[in-house]
C-alpha positions in Angstrom: 0.0 0.0 0.0 1.6 3.3 -1.0 1.9 6.2 1.4 -0.4 8.3 -0.8 -3.1 5.7 -0.9 -2.8 5.2 2.9 -3.0 8.9 3.4 -6.2 9.1 1.3 -7.7 6.2 3.2 -6.9 7.8 6.5 -8.5 11.1 5.5 -11.6 9.2 4.3 -11.8 7.3 7.5 -11.5 10.5 9.5 -14.3 12.0 7.5 -16.6 9.0 8.0 -15.9 9.0 11.8 -16.4 12.8 12.0 -19.8 12.4 10.4 -21.0 9.5 12.4 -23.0 11.4 15.0 -25.4 14.4 15.1 -25.9 17.0 17.8 -23.8 16.7 20.9 -23.5 13.0 20.7 -19.9 11.9 21.3 -18.3 10.8 18.1 -15.8 7.8 18.2 -12.9 10.2 17.6 -13.7 12.6 20.4 -11.0 12.7 23.0 -12.2 11.2 26.3 -12.1 13.6 29.3 -11.2 11.8 32.5 -13.7 12.6 35.2 -12.4 13.9 38.6 -15.8 14.5 40.1 -15.5 14.0 43.9 -19.0 12.4 44.0 -17.5 9.4 42.3 -14.9 8.9 45.1 -17.0 6.4 46.9 -16.7 4.0 43.9 -12.9 4.3 43.8 -12.3 0.8 45.3 -14.9 -0.9 43.1 -12.8 -3.2 40.8 -15.2 -2.7 37.8 -14.9 1.1 38.2 -11.1 0.9 38.5 -10.9 -1.1 35.2 -13.2 1.3 33.3 -11.5 4.4 34.5 -8.1 2.9 33.6 -9.4 2.3 30.1 -10.5 5.9 30.0 -7.0 7.2 30.9 -5.4 4.9 28.3 -7.8 6.1 25.6 -7.2 9.7 26.4 -3.4 9.3 26.3 -3.5 7.6 23.0 -5.9 10.1 21.5 -3.6 12.9 22.6 -0.8 11.2 20.7 -3.0 11.0 17.6 -4.0 14.6 17.9 -0.3 15.6 18.2 0.6 13.5 15.2 -2.1 14.9 13.0 -1.2 18.4 13.9 2.4 17.9 12.6 1.3 16.8 9.1 3.4 14.7 6.8 4.1 11.8 9.3 1.5 9.4 7.7 3.3 6.3 8.9 3.1 7.4 12.5 -0.6 8.4 12.1 -1.5 5.0 10.7 0.4 3.2 13.4 -1.4 5.2 16.1 -4.7 4.6 14.3 -4.1 0.8 14.3 -3.3 1.0 18.0 -6.5 2.8 18.7 -8.6 0.3 16.8 -7.0 -2.6 18.7 -7.5 -0.8 22.0 -11.1 -0.1 21.2 -11.6 -3.8 20.3 -9.9 -4.9 23.5 -11.9 -2.6 25.7 -15.2 -3.6 24.0 -14.4 -7.3 24.7 -13.6 -6.6 28.3 -16.7 -4.5 28.7 -18.8 -7.3 27.2 -17.6 -9.7 29.8 -18.5 -7.1 32.5 -22.0 -6.7 31.1 -22.5 -10.5 31.1 -21.3 -10.9 34.6 -22.3 -7.7 36.4 -25.1 -6.3 34.2 -25.4 -2.7 33.1 -22.7 -0.3 34.4 -25.1 2.0 36.2 -23.9 5.3 37.8 -25.6 4.3 41.1 -23.5 1.2 41.4 -20.3 2.1 39.7 -20.2 5.9 39.5 -21.1 8.3 36.7 -17.6 8.3 35.2 -17.6 4.5 34.8 -21.1 4.5 33.4 -20.2 7.1 30.8 -17.0 5.2 29.9 -19.1 2.1 29.2 -21.3 4.1 26.9 -18.3 5.6 25.2 -16.8 2.2 24.5 -20.1 1.0 23.0 -20.5 4.0 20.8 -17.1 3.5 19.2 -17.9 -0.2 18.4 -19.1 -1.4 15.0 -22.8 -2.2 14.6 -22.2 -6.0 14.4 -20.4 -5.9 17.8 -23.2 -3.8 19.3 -26.1 -6.0 18.3 -25.8 -8.4 21.3 -25.6 -5.5 23.8 -28.6 -3.5 22.4 -31.2 -4.9 24.8 -29.2 -4.0 27.9 -28.6 -0.5 26.6 -32.3 0.0 25.9 -33.3 -1.4 29.3 -30.7 0.9 30.9 -32.2 4.0 29.2 -35.7 3.0 30.0 -34.7 2.5 33.7 -33.0 5.9 33.7 -29.5 4.6 34.1 -28.1 5.4 30.7 -28.0 8.7 28.8 -30.9 8.7 26.3 -28.9 10.4 23.5 -26.2 7.8 23.8 -28.8 5.0 23.7 -30.3 6.6 20.6 -27.0 6.6 18.9 -26.2 3.0 19.7 -29.8 1.9 18.7 -29.5 3.6 15.3 -26.0 2.2 14.7 -27.3 -1.4 15.2 -30.3 -0.7 13.0 -28.1 0.6 10.2 -25.9 -2.5 10.5 -29.0 -4.7 10.2 -30.1 -2.8 7.1 -33.1 -1.3 8.8 -34.2 2.3 8.9 -32.9 4.3 11.9 -35.1 5.9 14.5 -33.3 9.0 15.7 -31.3 10.3 12.7 -27.9 9.9 14.4 -26.2 8.0 11.6 -24.7 9.4 8.4 -23.9 7.2 5.4 -22.7 7.7 1.8 -25.7 8.3 -0.5 -24.8 6.8 -3.9 -27.7 8.5 -5.7 -26.6 11.9 -4.5 -22.9 11.1 -4.4 -22.5 12.7 -1.0 -22.7 11.9 2.7 -26.3 12.1 3.8 -28.5 11.1 6.7 -29.1 7.4 6.7 -32.8 6.4 5.9 -35.2 7.1 8.7 -38.3 5.2 9.8 -41.5 7.3 10.2 -39.6 10.4 9.1 -42.5 12.8 9.8 -42.2 12.2 13.5 -38.4 12.1 13.7 -38.0 15.3 15.8 -40.6 14.2 18.3 -38.7 11.0 18.9 -35.4 13.0 19.1 -36.9 15.4 21.7 -37.8 12.4 23.9 -34.1 11.3 23.8 -32.8 14.8 24.6 -31.8 15.7 21.1 -32.5 18.8 19.1 -34.2 19.1 15.7 -32.5 17.0 13.1 -32.5 19.9 10.6 -30.4 22.0 12.9 -28.0 19.2 13.7 -27.4 18.3 10.1 -27.0 22.0 9.1 -24.0 22.3 11.4 -22.5 19.4 9.4 -23.2 21.0 6.1 -26.1 18.7 5.2 -29.3 20.2 4.0 -32.4 18.3 5.3 -36.1 19.0 5.7 -38.5 16.8 7.7 -41.3 15.7 5.3 -44.7 17.0 6.1 
């Protein structure tokens, strides 16, 4: 693979990831921010919490290296090596989280602290749809029980639906539209009521979210 081809591939990958979420939903490339909230101090000795927060620190450190490498320009080899490291790390963290979910159930803020719960959601949001499918029910149940951020749950739900080839519910997923030849919002089920559903999940109007991303969209009447 030539450096030029790899550079183009990297830029395309970055574009796809940057367009993968709407509104304030955390995209897979967003740098994690370690939480130092003192209200989480009582969970410090919880082994599950410790593991998840350690993951958060590792992800933040690696993302900082990626940000620094991309700012320098020209060091394509270094950027690709770091990108590969990040993909491997994400896969490893997802596998570890999956075992936790099977053993301990949902990582709720009440049981493990807010920081650990948010880290669990962050790991899931970065995962490919085929890896998320088996975790969807527990995420939906967590949202319905008030122990998971609704916007994050909406993003994960839509991502699984897109992988399954079904229409999304909340308009959080962007995909290449071959008819238009551009990135566009992935097909939506019951499009007329999309903003009503988004409001229930704590999301703003889809038109406004997409406008910020340079995508023109109008909800059908």
